C-alpha positions in Angstrom: 75.2 9.8 -37.8 72.7 10.0 -35.4 74.6 11.9 -32.7 75.3 14.8 -35.7 72.0 14.9 -36.3 70.6 15.1 -32.8 73.4 17.7 -32.1 72.4 20.2 -34.8 68.6 19.9 -34.1 69.2 20.7 -30.7 70.3 24.1 -31.3 67.3 24.8 -33.0 64.4 22.9 -31.7 63.6 21.3 -28.2 64.0 17.8 -28.7 62.6 14.3 -27.1 64.3 11.5 -28.1 63.0 7.8 -28.2 63.9 4.6 -29.3 60.6 2.4 -28.9 57.2 2.8 -30.4 55.6 2.8 -27.2 57.4 5.4 -25.5 57.2 7.4 -28.4 53.1 7.0 -28.3 53.5 7.8 -24.4 55.5 11.4 -25.3 53.0 12.0 -27.7 50.5 11.7 -25.1 51.9 14.1 -22.4 54.2 16.6 -23.9 53.5 19.2 -26.6 55.3 18.0 -29.8 55.0 19.4 -33.1 56.8 16.5 -35.3 57.9 13.0 -35.1 60.9 12.5 -37.0 61.3 8.7 -37.6 63.2 5.9 -39.7 61.5 3.5 -41.8 63.2 0.6 -39.8 63.8 0.7 -35.9 66.3 -1.9 -34.8 65.2 -3.9 -31.8 61.7 -2.5 -31.7 58.3 -4.7 -32.7 56.9 -2.0 -35.0 58.4 0.0 -37.9 58.5 3.8 -38.3 55.7 3.8 -40.8 53.5 1.4 -37.5 54.6 4.1 -35.3 53.4 7.0 -37.7 49.7 5.4 -37.5 49.9 4.7 -33.7 51.0 8.7 -33.5 48.2 10.1 -35.9 45.7 7.9 -34.0 46.8 9.9 -30.6 47.4 13.3 -32.3 45.7 14.1 -35.8 47.4 17.4 -36.0 51.1 15.7 -35.7 53.4 16.3 -38.3 55.2 13.4 -39.5 58.8 13.4 -41.1 60.9 10.5 -42.2 64.9 10.4 -42.3 65.9 7.1 -43.2 68.7 5.5 -45.6 65.8 3.6 -47.3 64.8 5.2 -50.6 61.0 4.8 -51.5 61.8 2.4 -54.5 63.7 -0.1 -52.1 60.5 -0.6 -49.7 58.0 -3.1 -50.5 55.0 -2.4 -51.8 53.1 -3.3 -48.9 55.4 -0.6 -47.0 54.8 2.1 -49.9 51.1 1.6 -49.4 51.4 2.0 -45.8 53.6 5.0 -46.1 50.8 6.7 -48.4 48.3 6.1 -45.6 50.3 8.7 -43.3 47.8 11.4 -43.3 50.6 14.3 -41.9 53.5 13.2 -43.9 55.4 16.4 -44.4 58.5 14.7 -45.9 60.4 11.7 -46.9 64.2 12.4 -46.8 66.9 10.0 -47.6 70.4 10.2 -45.9 72.9 11.4 -46.2 71.1 14.9 -45.5 73.2 17.8 -44.4 71.8 19.2 -41.1 70.9 22.5 -42.7 69.2 20.6 -45.6 67.0 18.8 -42.5 66.5 21.8 -40.7 65.0 23.4 -43.1 62.7 20.8 -43.8 61.8 20.5 -40.5 61.0 24.3 -40.1 58.8 23.9 -43.3 57.0 21.0 -41.9 56.3 23.1 -38.7 55.8 26.2 -40.1 58.6 27.3 -37.3 
């Protein structure tokens, strides 16, 4: 699924792909990025996507945040939902499956592209 999404997005946006929280925060500091697209759970990482979103917002308060995840909000714990609600620049929270066209439209809307 990730490869399909990346392939579709590459035709419309310049992408920087990372798989670790620290790498994402580093990229935000050095690259011109309009939106961070995250998943709630990041396998193999010490931080979850919600924590990464908060880290990114500390570095860049103008950064838009979007989530594409397999987890509907009601499946998250109360603590996770509360942490999610404190993301200031959360533009969308989408649950998979999502067509590439739908995701592209959400990203364009979130970034005014």
